[in-house]
N, C-alpha and C positions, 0 to 999 in steps of 0.2 A: 235159739238154744236147742241143743241135741236132745231128743227124747227117744227112749226105747221102752219096751214093755217088760224088761227084766231088771231085777235089782242089780246094781253094779257098785263096786267100790268107788268112792269119791277120790279119784287120784289125778287131779288136774296138775299137781305139782310133784316134781321128783322128790322134794323134801318130805312130802306126805308119806310116801312109802319108806323112805330112809328113817325118819324119826320114829314112827310107830313100830315098824318091824325091828329096828335096832333096840328099842326099849322092851321088846317082847310083848307089846300091846296088840290087841286084836285089830284086824283091818276094819276100817270104817266103811259101812255099806248102808245106803239109805234107799227106800223105795223111790221110784221115779215120780215125777210131777209133784214134788213136795214144795213147801214154801221156800226152802233154801234155793231150789232151782229157779223159781220165779223171781227171787230177789238177787240172784247172781252171786250167792255166797259160796265161797270156795274155802274149805278147810285146808290150810297149807301146812300145819304142823300140829301134832298131838303127842304129848308126853305125859308122864304122871304128874308133873308139876305145872303144866300149862297147855292150853289149846289155843291155836291162832287161826284166824280166818280173814279173808278180804271180802269186800263188798263194793260194787261200783255205786257211785252217786247217781249216775244217769239211770233213769228208770225208777229211782227210789226217792224222788223229790216231792215235796209238798207244793201246793199251787203257787207259792211265791219264789220257787226256784231253789230252795234250800233242801238239804238232805232231811227227809222226814224223820221226826223224832220216833215214830213208830218203827221205822226201818232200823234205827239204832237199837230199839228194844228187841226186834226180831234177831238181829245179829247177836246181841248180848245173851238172849235166852238160848239161842242155838249153841253158842260157845259154852255157856255154863251147863247146859243140859248134857252136851257131849262129855264135858269134863266129869260131871257127876256120874254119868253112866259108866265111864271108864273106871272111876273109883268104885262104883257099886259092884262091878264084876258081872259075870254071866248069869248068876243066880238071882240077882235083884234088879229092880227097876228104879230109875230116878225120875221123879215127877215134880215139875215146877210147883212151888208153893207161893213164893213171893218174888216179885221183880220190881226194882226201883231204878230209875235212870235220872241222872242230872246232865243236862245238855249245856256244855260250857261255851261252845263256839259254833258258828254256822260253817257248814261245808257246802260249796256250790258245784264242785267238779272233782273229777279224779276218782280215786279209790280210797276207802277207809280200811284200816286194819284194826281188828279187835284181838285182845289177848285176855284169856280168862286164867286167873290164878286162885288157888284155894285160900280161903280165909278160915274155914272150919270144915273138917271132915270127920264126922262122928259115925255112930252106929245107925242112927235113924235120920240124920239130916246132913247135908253138905252145902256149904255156902261159898260162892265164888265172887271175886271182884273182877269185873270186865272193864278194861280201859280201851276206848276206841280213839284212834289217832288219824289225822289226815296225812296226806303224802309228805307234808313238811315235818311230820312228827309231833304236831301240836295236838294236845288232848282236846277232843271235841265232845266226848261223853264219858261219864263214869257210871257204871251200873253195878248192881249187886243182885245176885240171884241165889235164892235158897231152894233146894230141892229136898223132898222127902224121899227116903230110901226104903223101898218095900220089897218083900219077897215076890218073885215072879209067880203068877198063878200056874198051877200044875197043867 
């Protein structure tokens, strides 16, 4: 994996720049050497109504060769947190409050894709449903993340 010492936009996909910029949303930038880098998570699309990312199964398996449930949780929390942060805007923070994941089917290879869509977006909380699918389009995990929305410290 490429590493640098500067913060950089996460732009592995041409659709990333097209979707966010076209919708007037801010560019996504993350500090280097974060969990999403270690997991191989790539945000491929972000809009007001959904955020999408991919994650490889390789490197994210549990000892029996299946995609680790914790990897699904990391993907889900990443997607929901990004979506809630976009909703919160530049003057507020979105902080994870509760995450639940239901694992429906095992995935042993390839790439999974997660999509976060809003369930509730209020003044102080935002809740997102995150659906993770395998390459055949089969649902492998359903997650729900609620974030608290707080004012940014001065």
